[in-house]
DSSP file (Angstrom, degrees, kcal/mol; ACC not computed):
  #  RESIDUE AA STRUCTURE BP1 BP2  ACC     N-H-->O    O-->H-N    N-H-->O    O-->H-N    TCO  KAPPA ALPHA  PHI   PSI    X-CA   Y-CA   Z-CA
    1    1 A M              0   0    0      0, 0.0     0, 0.0     0, 0.0     0, 0.0   0.000 360.0 360.0 360.0 -38.6  -16.6    4.6   14.8
    2    2 A F        -     0   0    0      1,-0.1     5,-0.3     6,-0.0     3,-0.1   0.549 360.0-134.6-102.3  -8.6  -17.8    5.8   11.4
    3    3 A G        -     0   0    0      1,-0.2     4,-0.2     3,-0.1    -1,-0.1   0.025  24.6 -81.3  81.3 170.0  -21.1    7.2   12.5
    4    4 A L  S    S+     0   0    0      2,-0.1     2,-0.5     1,-0.1    -1,-0.2   0.706 108.6  69.0 -83.9 -21.8  -24.6    6.9   11.1
    5    5 A F  S    S-     0   0    0      1,-0.1    -1,-0.1    -3,-0.1     2,-0.0  -0.868 111.4  -1.9-107.0 126.9  -24.1    9.6    8.5
    6    6 A G  S    S-     0   0    0     -2,-0.5    26,-0.3     2,-0.0    -1,-0.1  -0.034  84.7-150.4  93.0 -33.1  -21.8    9.2    5.5
    7    7 A G        -     0   0    0     -5,-0.3     2,-0.2    -4,-0.2    -2,-0.1  -0.202  52.5  -7.3  64.6-155.5  -20.5    5.7    6.4
    8    8 A K        +     0   0    0     47,-0.0    24,-2.7     1,-0.0     2,-0.3  -0.524  51.6 176.4 -77.4 138.2  -17.0    4.7    5.3
    9    9 A D  E     +A   31   0A   0     22,-0.2    47,-0.4    -2,-0.2     2,-0.3  -0.770  26.2 171.9-139.0  91.1  -15.0    6.9    3.0
   10   10 A W  E     -A   30   0A   0     20,-2.3    20,-2.6    -2,-0.3     2,-0.5  -0.679  37.1-147.1-110.3 153.0  -11.6    5.1    2.8
   11   11 A N  E     -AB  29  54A   0     43,-2.7    43,-2.5    -2,-0.3     2,-0.5  -0.985  24.6-158.8-111.4 116.5   -8.4    5.3    0.9
   12   12 A V  E     -AB  28  53A   0     16,-3.3    16,-2.2    -2,-0.5     2,-0.4  -0.857   5.7-165.0-102.5 125.6   -7.1    1.8    0.4
   13   13 A I  E     -AB  27  52A   0     39,-3.2    39,-2.4    -2,-0.5     2,-0.5  -0.922   5.1-170.9-112.1 132.0   -3.4    1.4   -0.3
   14   14 A G  E     -AB  26  51A   0     12,-2.7    12,-2.8    -2,-0.4     2,-0.8  -0.991  14.3-151.3-120.6 127.0   -1.8   -1.8   -1.6
   15   15 A I  E     -AB  25  50A   0     35,-3.2    34,-3.4    -2,-0.5    35,-1.1  -0.881  27.0-160.9 -93.7 113.6    2.0   -2.2   -1.8
   16   16 A I  E     -AB  24  48A   0      8,-3.2     8,-2.5    -2,-0.8     2,-0.4  -0.818  15.8-126.6-108.1 132.3    2.3   -4.6   -4.8
   17   17 A F  E     +A   23   0A   0     30,-3.0     6,-0.2    -2,-0.4    52,-0.0  -0.616  36.8 159.0 -74.4 125.6    5.4   -6.7   -5.6
   18   18 A E  E    S-     0   0A   0      4,-1.9     5,-0.2     1,-0.6    -1,-0.2   0.703  71.2 -27.3-109.9 -45.6    6.5   -6.2   -9.2
   19   19 A R  E >  S-A   22   0A   0      3,-2.1     3,-2.3     0, 0.0    -1,-0.6  -0.942  76.5 -84.3-160.1 168.8   10.1   -7.4   -8.9
   20   20 A P  T 3  S+     0   0    0      0, 0.0     3,-0.1     0, 0.0    -3,-0.0   0.775 129.1  36.3 -54.4 -28.4   12.7   -7.6   -6.0
   21   21 A D  T 3  S+     0   0    0      1,-0.1     2,-0.3    93,-0.1    93,-0.1   0.170 115.4  58.2-111.2  18.4   13.8   -4.0   -6.5
   22   22 A L  E <   +A   19   0A   0     -3,-2.3    -3,-2.1    88,-0.0    -4,-1.9  -0.905  52.0 172.3-152.6 120.3   10.4   -2.5   -7.5
   23   23 A Y  E     -A   17   0A   0     86,-0.4    86,-2.8    -2,-0.3     2,-0.4  -0.863  22.3-138.0-118.5 158.5    7.1   -2.3   -5.6
   24   24 A R  E     -AC  16 108A   0     -8,-2.5    -8,-3.2    -2,-0.3     2,-0.7  -0.928   4.1-140.5-120.1 141.7    4.1   -0.3   -6.7
   25   25 A V  E     -AC  15 107A   0     82,-3.5    82,-2.1    -2,-0.4     2,-0.5  -0.908  21.1-171.9-100.1 113.2    1.7    1.8   -4.6
   26   26 A N  E     -AC  14 106A   0    -12,-2.8   -12,-2.7    -2,-0.7     2,-0.4  -0.930   4.6-170.4-105.4 127.0   -1.9    1.3   -5.8
   27   27 A G  E     +AC  13 105A   0     78,-3.4    78,-2.2    -2,-0.5     2,-0.4  -0.953   7.7 179.1-121.7 138.5   -4.4    3.6   -4.2
   28   28 A N  E     -AC  12 104A   0    -16,-2.2   -16,-3.3    -2,-0.4     2,-0.5  -0.999  16.9-147.9-136.3 138.2   -8.2    3.4   -4.4
   29   29 A R  E     +A   11   0A   0     74,-2.7     2,-0.3    -2,-0.4   -18,-0.2  -0.908  26.8 169.8-105.0 132.4  -10.8    5.6   -2.8
   30   30 A G  E     -A   10   0A   0    -20,-2.6   -20,-2.3    -2,-0.5     2,-0.4  -0.986  20.7-150.0-143.0 153.3  -14.1    4.0   -1.9
   31   31 A K  E >>  -A    9   0A   0     -2,-0.3     3,-1.4   -22,-0.2     4,-0.5  -0.928  58.8 -27.8-122.6 147.1  -17.3    4.8    0.0
   32   32 A G  H >> S-     0   0    0    -24,-2.7     4,-1.2    -2,-0.4     3,-0.6  -0.217 129.6  -3.9  57.9-133.6  -19.7    2.6    1.9
   33   33 A G  H 3> S+     0   0    0      1,-0.2     4,-2.1     2,-0.2    -1,-0.3   0.804 132.6  61.9 -63.5 -30.6  -19.9   -1.0    0.7
   34   34 A D  H <> S+     0   0    0     -3,-1.4     4,-2.7     1,-0.2    -1,-0.2   0.873  98.6  57.0 -62.6 -36.0  -17.5   -0.2   -2.2
   35   35 A A  H <X S+     0   0    0     -3,-0.6     4,-2.4    -4,-0.5    -1,-0.2   0.921 108.5  45.3 -61.5 -44.3  -14.8    0.7    0.3
   36   36 A K  H  X S+     0   0    0     -4,-1.2     4,-2.6     2,-0.2    -1,-0.2   0.893 112.7  51.4 -66.5 -39.1  -15.0   -2.7    2.0
   37   37 A S  H  X S+     0   0    0     -4,-2.1     4,-2.2     2,-0.2    -2,-0.2   0.911 110.9  48.0 -63.7 -42.7  -15.0   -4.5   -1.5
   38   38 A I  H  X S+     0   0    0     -4,-2.7     4,-2.5     2,-0.2     5,-0.2   0.947 112.3  49.2 -62.5 -48.5  -11.9   -2.6   -2.5
   39   39 A R  H  X S+     0   0    0     -4,-2.4     4,-2.6     1,-0.2    -2,-0.2   0.926 111.9  48.4 -56.2 -46.5  -10.2   -3.4    0.7
   40   40 A D  H  X S+     0   0    0     -4,-2.6     4,-1.8     1,-0.2    -1,-0.2   0.857 110.3  51.3 -66.0 -35.0  -11.0   -7.1    0.4
   41   41 A A  H  X S+     0   0    0     -4,-2.2     4,-0.7     2,-0.2    -1,-0.2   0.916 112.0  46.4 -66.8 -42.7   -9.9   -7.2   -3.2
   42   42 A V  H >< S+     0   0    0     -4,-2.5     3,-0.8     1,-0.2    -2,-0.2   0.911 110.7  53.9 -65.3 -41.9   -6.5   -5.6   -2.3
   43   43 A K  H 3< S+     0   0    0     -4,-2.6    24,-0.5     1,-0.2    -1,-0.2   0.897 112.1  44.5 -55.1 -42.6   -6.2   -8.1    0.7
   44   44 A G  H 3< S+     0   0    0     -4,-1.8    -1,-0.2    -5,-0.2    -2,-0.2   0.508  82.1 118.3 -86.7  -4.8   -6.7  -11.0   -1.6
   45   45 A H    X<  -     0   0    0     -3,-0.8     3,-1.5    -4,-0.7    22,-0.4  -0.433  65.2-135.2 -66.8 132.7   -4.4  -10.0   -4.4
   46   46 A A  T 3  S+     0   0    0      1,-0.3    -1,-0.1    -2,-0.2    -4,-0.0   0.733 101.3  44.3 -63.2 -25.0   -1.6  -12.5   -4.8
   47   47 A R  T 3  S+     0   0    0     20,-0.1   -30,-3.0    21,-0.1     2,-0.6   0.322  78.9 123.0-104.8   8.3    1.2   -9.8   -5.1
   48   48 A T  E <   -B   16   0A   0     -3,-1.5    20,-2.1   -32,-0.2    21,-0.7  -0.597  34.4-178.6 -72.4 117.8    0.0   -7.6   -2.3
   49   49 A I  E    S-     0   0A   0    -34,-3.4    17,-2.2    -2,-0.6     2,-0.3   0.900  73.2  -5.5 -78.5 -46.4    3.0   -7.2    0.1
   50   50 A F  E     -BD  15  65A   0    -35,-1.1   -35,-3.2    15,-0.3    -1,-0.4  -0.986  64.4-164.5-150.9 138.1    1.0   -5.0    2.5
   51   51 A W  E     +BD  14  64A   0     13,-2.3    13,-1.7    -2,-0.3     2,-0.3  -0.925  12.8 174.2-122.0 151.3   -2.4   -3.4    2.4
   52   52 A C  E     -BD  13  63A   0    -39,-2.4   -39,-3.2    -2,-0.3     2,-0.4  -0.991  21.9-137.6-154.2 158.8   -3.7   -0.6    4.6
   53   53 A V  E     -BD  12  62A   0      9,-3.0     8,-3.4    -2,-0.3     9,-1.2  -0.962  18.5-175.1-121.7 134.3   -6.7    1.7    4.9
   54   54 A F  E     -BD  11  60A   0    -43,-2.5   -43,-2.7    -2,-0.4     6,-0.2  -0.921  21.0-127.1-123.9 151.1   -6.6    5.4    5.7
   55   55 A D    >   -     0   0    0      4,-2.1     3,-1.7    -2,-0.3   -45,-0.1  -0.283  43.2 -89.4 -84.2-177.8   -9.5    7.8    6.4
   56   56 A Q  T 3  S+     0   0    0    -47,-0.4   -46,-0.1     1,-0.3    -1,-0.1   0.520 126.7  58.4 -75.6  -3.5   -9.8   11.1    4.4
   57   57 A K  T 3  S-     0   0    0      2,-0.1    -1,-0.3     0, 0.0    41,-0.0   0.319 121.4-104.8-102.1   5.7   -7.6   12.9    6.9
   58   58 A G  S <  S+     0   0    0     -3,-1.7     2,-0.4     1,-0.3    -2,-0.1   0.560  70.3 147.8  86.2   8.8   -4.7   10.6    6.3
   59   59 A A        -     0   0    0      1,-0.1    -4,-2.1     2,-0.0    -1,-0.3  -0.633  51.4-118.4 -82.8 134.0   -5.1    8.6    9.5
   60   60 A F  E     +D   54   0A   0     -2,-0.4    -6,-0.2    -6,-0.2     3,-0.1  -0.525  35.7 172.1 -68.7 128.5   -4.1    4.9    9.4
   61   61 A L  E     -     0   0A   0     -8,-3.4     2,-0.3     1,-0.4    -7,-0.2   0.790  57.9 -25.4-106.6 -44.1   -7.2    2.7   10.2
   62   62 A E  E     +D   53   0A   0     -9,-1.2    -9,-3.0     2,-0.0    -1,-0.4  -0.981  59.3 155.5-164.3 163.9   -6.0   -0.9    9.6
   63   63 A G  E     +D   52   0A   0     -2,-0.3     2,-0.3   -11,-0.3   -11,-0.2  -0.904   6.7 177.4 175.8 160.0   -3.6   -3.0    7.6
   64   64 A E  E     -D   51   0A   0    -13,-1.7   -13,-2.3    -2,-0.3    -2,-0.0  -0.979  40.2 -72.2-165.6 169.2   -1.7   -6.2    7.4
   65   65 A Q  E     -D   50   0A   0     -2,-0.3   -15,-0.3   -15,-0.2     2,-0.2  -0.327  44.6-152.8 -67.6 150.0    0.7   -8.3    5.3
   66   66 A G    >   -     0   0    0    -17,-2.2     3,-1.6   -18,-0.1     4,-0.2  -0.552  36.2 -86.0-113.5-177.4   -0.6   -9.9    2.1
   67   67 A Q  G >  S+     0   0    0    -24,-0.5     3,-1.6   -22,-0.4   -18,-0.2   0.786 119.6  68.5 -61.2 -30.1    0.4  -13.0    0.1
   68   68 A G  G >  S+     0   0    0    -20,-2.1     3,-1.9   -23,-0.4   -19,-0.3   0.648  78.0  80.8 -67.2 -14.6    3.0  -11.0   -1.8
   69   69 A A  G X  S+     0   0    0     -3,-1.6     3,-1.2   -21,-0.7    -1,-0.3   0.731  78.9  70.6 -63.2 -20.3    5.1  -10.7    1.4
   70   70 A N  G <  S+     0   0    0     -3,-1.6    -1,-0.3     1,-0.2    -2,-0.2   0.640  87.4  65.6 -70.0 -13.4    6.3  -14.2    0.6
   71   71 A H  G <  S+     0   0    0     -3,-1.9    -1,-0.2    -4,-0.1    -2,-0.2   0.586 102.8  47.6 -84.1 -10.9    8.3  -12.8   -2.3
   72   72 A I  S <  S-     0   0    0     -3,-1.2     5,-0.1    -4,-0.2   -55,-0.0  -0.902  97.3 -83.3-133.1 158.3   10.7  -10.8   -0.1
   73   73 A P    >>  -     0   0    0      0, 0.0     4,-1.9     0, 0.0     3,-0.9  -0.257  39.3-120.5 -60.5 144.3   12.8  -11.3    3.0
   74   74 A P  H 3> S+     0   0    0      0, 0.0     4,-2.5     0, 0.0     5,-0.2   0.836 111.8  56.2 -55.5 -37.1   10.9  -10.9    6.3
   75   75 A Q  H 3> S+     0   0    0      1,-0.2     4,-1.8     2,-0.2     5,-0.1   0.835 106.7  50.5 -67.5 -30.4   13.2   -8.1    7.5
   76   76 A I  H <> S+     0   0    0     -3,-0.9     4,-2.5     2,-0.2    -1,-0.2   0.903 110.3  49.7 -70.6 -41.8   12.3   -6.1    4.4
   77   77 A V  H  X S+     0   0    0     -4,-1.9     4,-2.8     2,-0.2    -2,-0.2   0.929 109.6  51.9 -60.4 -45.6    8.6   -6.6    5.0
   78   78 A Q  H  X S+     0   0    0     -4,-2.5     4,-2.1     1,-0.2    -1,-0.2   0.905 111.0  46.9 -59.5 -42.9    9.0   -5.5    8.6
   79   79 A R  H  X S+     0   0    0     -4,-1.8     4,-2.0     2,-0.2    -1,-0.2   0.926 111.9  50.5 -66.0 -43.7   10.7   -2.3    7.5
   80   80 A L  H  X S+     0   0    0     -4,-2.5     4,-1.8     1,-0.2    -2,-0.2   0.928 110.2  49.6 -59.3 -46.0    8.1   -1.6    4.9
   81   81 A V  H  < S+     0   0    0     -4,-2.8     4,-0.4     1,-0.2    -1,-0.2   0.907 111.8  49.3 -59.5 -43.1    5.3   -2.1    7.4
   82   82 A R  H  < S+     0   0    0     -4,-2.1    -1,-0.2    -5,-0.2    -2,-0.2   0.860 121.3  34.0 -62.7 -36.9    7.0    0.3    9.8
   83   83 A E  H >X S+     0   0    0     -4,-2.0     3,-1.2     1,-0.1     4,-1.0   0.547  89.5  94.3-100.3  -9.6    7.6    3.0    7.2
   84   84 A V  G >< S+     0   0    0     -4,-1.8     3,-0.8     1,-0.3    -1,-0.1   0.867  82.6  53.0 -58.7 -42.2    4.5    2.7    4.9
   85   85 A A  G 34 S+     0   0    0     -4,-0.4    -1,-0.3     1,-0.2    -2,-0.1   0.737 118.6  36.4 -68.2 -21.3    2.4    5.3    6.6
   86   86 A T  G <4 S+     0   0    0     -3,-1.2    -1,-0.2    -4,-0.1    -2,-0.2   0.407  84.6 124.6-109.5   0.4    5.1    7.9    6.4
   87   87 A N    <X  -     0   0    0     -4,-1.0     4,-2.7    -3,-0.8     5,-0.2  -0.398  63.1-133.3 -63.3 133.3    6.6    7.0    3.0
   88   88 A P  H  > S+     0   0    0      0, 0.0     4,-2.2     0, 0.0     5,-0.1   0.857 104.7  50.7 -58.6 -37.7    6.6   10.0    0.6
   89   89 A T  H  > S+     0   0    0     21,-0.5     4,-2.4     2,-0.2     5,-0.2   0.927 111.7  47.3 -66.8 -43.1    5.1    8.0   -2.3
   90   90 A V  H  > S+     0   0    0      1,-0.2     4,-2.6     2,-0.2    -1,-0.2   0.924 112.8  49.3 -62.2 -44.3    2.3    6.7   -0.1
   91   91 A R  H  X S+     0   0    0     -4,-2.7     4,-2.3     1,-0.2    -1,-0.2   0.879 110.3  51.4 -63.7 -37.0    1.6   10.2    1.3
   92   92 A E  H  X S+     0   0    0     -4,-2.2     4,-1.8    -5,-0.2    -1,-0.2   0.920 110.8  47.6 -64.7 -44.1    1.5   11.5   -2.3
   93   93 A V  H  X S+     0   0    0     -4,-2.4     4,-2.2     1,-0.2    -2,-0.2   0.922 112.3  50.1 -62.4 -44.4   -1.0    8.9   -3.4
   94   94 A L  H  X S+     0   0    0     -4,-2.6     4,-2.9     1,-0.2    -2,-0.2   0.900 106.7  55.1 -61.1 -41.1   -3.1    9.6   -0.4
   95   95 A A  H  X S+     0   0    0     -4,-2.3     4,-1.2     1,-0.2    -1,-0.2   0.897 108.9  47.7 -60.7 -40.8   -3.0   13.4   -1.1
   96   96 A V  H  X>S+     0   0    0     -4,-1.8     4,-0.7     1,-0.2     6,-0.6   0.933 114.3  46.2 -64.9 -45.7   -4.4   12.8   -4.6
   97   97 A L  H ><5S+     0   0    0     -4,-2.2     3,-1.0     1,-0.2    -2,-0.2   0.886 107.9  56.9 -65.2 -38.5   -7.1   10.5   -3.3
   98   98 A E  H 3<5S+     0   0    0     -4,-2.9    -1,-0.2     1,-0.3    -2,-0.2   0.803  98.9  60.2 -64.5 -29.3   -8.1   12.9   -0.5
   99   99 A K  H 3<5S-     0   0    0     -4,-1.2    -1,-0.3    -3,-0.3    -2,-0.2   0.745 101.2-139.6 -70.5 -22.1   -8.7   15.6   -3.1
  100  100 A G  T <<5S+     0   0    0     -3,-1.0    -3,-0.1    -4,-0.7    -2,-0.1   0.424  73.3 109.2  82.4  -1.5  -11.4   13.4   -4.6
  101  101 A K  S   <S+     0   0    0     -5,-0.5     2,-0.4     1,-0.1    -4,-0.1   0.836  82.9  38.9 -75.3 -31.3  -10.6   14.2   -8.3
  102  102 A E        -     0   0    0     -6,-0.6    -2,-0.3     1,-0.1    -1,-0.1  -0.936  57.5-170.8-117.9 140.8   -9.1   10.7   -8.8
  103  103 A S  S    S+     0   0    0     -2,-0.4   -74,-2.7     1,-0.2     2,-0.3   0.532  79.3  35.4-103.7  -9.8  -10.5    7.5   -7.3
  104  104 A K  E     +C   28   0A   0    -76,-0.2     2,-0.3    -8,-0.0   -76,-0.2  -0.999  62.2 165.2-142.8 142.6   -7.5    5.4   -8.4
  105  105 A I  E     -C   27   0A   0    -78,-2.2   -78,-3.4    -2,-0.3     2,-0.4  -0.980  11.9-167.0-155.1 147.0   -3.8    6.1   -8.7
  106  106 A S  E     +C   26   0A   0     -2,-0.3     2,-0.3   -80,-0.2   -80,-0.2  -0.999  13.0 166.0-139.5 134.2   -0.7    4.0   -9.1
  107  107 A K  E     -C   25   0A   0    -82,-2.1   -82,-3.5    -2,-0.4     2,-0.2  -0.983  41.7 -99.4-143.2 152.5    3.0    5.0   -8.6
  108  108 A Q  E     -C   24   0A   0     -2,-0.3     2,-0.6   -84,-0.2   -84,-0.2  -0.532  47.2-111.2 -67.8 138.4    6.3    3.3   -8.3
  109  109 A L        -     0   0    0    -86,-2.8     2,-0.7    -2,-0.2   -86,-0.4  -0.635  23.5-152.5 -76.8 115.9    7.3    3.1   -4.6
  110  110 A A        +     0   0    0     -2,-0.6   -21,-0.5   -88,-0.1     2,-0.3  -0.817  38.8 145.9 -85.8 118.0   10.3    5.4   -4.0
  111  111 A W    >   -     0   0    0     -2,-0.7     3,-0.5   -23,-0.1   -31,-0.0  -0.986  51.8-147.9-159.3 140.3   12.0    3.7   -1.0
  112  112 A T  T 3  S+     0   0    0     -2,-0.3    -1,-0.1     1,-0.2    -2,-0.0   0.411  88.0  78.7 -89.8   1.6   15.5    3.2    0.3
  113  113 A G  T 3   +     0   0    0    -37,-0.0    -1,-0.2     2,-0.0   -33,-0.1   0.368  57.7 127.5 -95.7   5.7   14.6   -0.2    1.9
  114  114 A Y  S <  S-     0   0    0     -3,-0.5   -93,-0.1     1,-0.1     3,-0.1  -0.283  72.7 -94.7 -58.8 147.9   14.7   -2.4   -1.2
  115  115 A P        -     0   0    0      0, 0.0    -1,-0.1     0, 0.0    -2,-0.0  -0.336  49.6 -97.4 -60.2 144.7   16.9   -5.5   -0.8
  116  116 A P        -     0   0    0      0, 0.0     3,-0.1     0, 0.0    -3,-0.0  -0.343  39.8-111.3 -63.2 144.4   20.4   -5.0   -2.2
  117  117 A K        -     0   0    0      1,-0.1     2,-0.1    -3,-0.1    -3,-0.0  -0.514  38.2-101.0 -73.4 143.9   21.0   -6.2   -5.7
  118  118 A P        -     0   0    0      0, 0.0     2,-1.0     0, 0.0    -1,-0.1  -0.397  30.7-125.2 -64.4 141.9   23.3   -9.2   -5.9
  119  119 A D    >   +     0   0    0      1,-0.1     3,-0.6    -2,-0.1     0, 0.0  -0.789  32.6 173.9 -91.7 103.2   26.8   -8.3   -7.0
  120  120 A H  T 3   +     0   0    0     -2,-1.0    -1,-0.1     1,-0.2     4,-0.1   0.424  64.9  80.0 -89.5   1.3   27.5  -10.5  -10.0
  121  121 A S  T 3  S+     0   0    0      2,-0.1    -1,-0.2    -3,-0.0    -2,-0.0   0.702  75.2  85.6 -81.2 -18.6   30.8   -8.8  -10.8
  122  122 A K  S <  S-     0   0    0     -3,-0.6     2,-0.1     1,-0.1    -3,-0.0  -0.667  85.0-118.2 -85.2 134.5   32.7  -10.8   -8.1
  123  123 A P              0   0    0      0, 0.0    -2,-0.1     0, 0.0    -1,-0.1  -0.395 360.0 360.0 -68.4 148.7   34.0  -14.3   -9.1
  124  124 A V              0   0    0     -4,-0.1    -2,-0.0    -2,-0.1    -4,-0.0   0.450 360.0 360.0 -85.4 360.0   32.5  -17.2   -7.2
């Protein structure tokens, strides 16, 4: 799949739980064995909601839910997984990594799918 020349050159994206209404997109570019190490570190991070790997042309290669998915409702996780590859923040992070000037980048996830905030103004 990756050929004999050049090996893996991946962009690894982790959607990280910060709080119920804020997730972070962490992106890392890695080559060869470093690419697998980066992927495995993101996979194992306790706050990773979803991790995924893209090639240098922006094509999705693999991904799955992480331990951080336990912090949010399942329907929110499902929507995030469905939309992650086309999310504008994720695409922006990928574009920076694909240019090769930066090997790491982190941005707040701009997304309309966050769970609604509880309305504390209503009496119980």
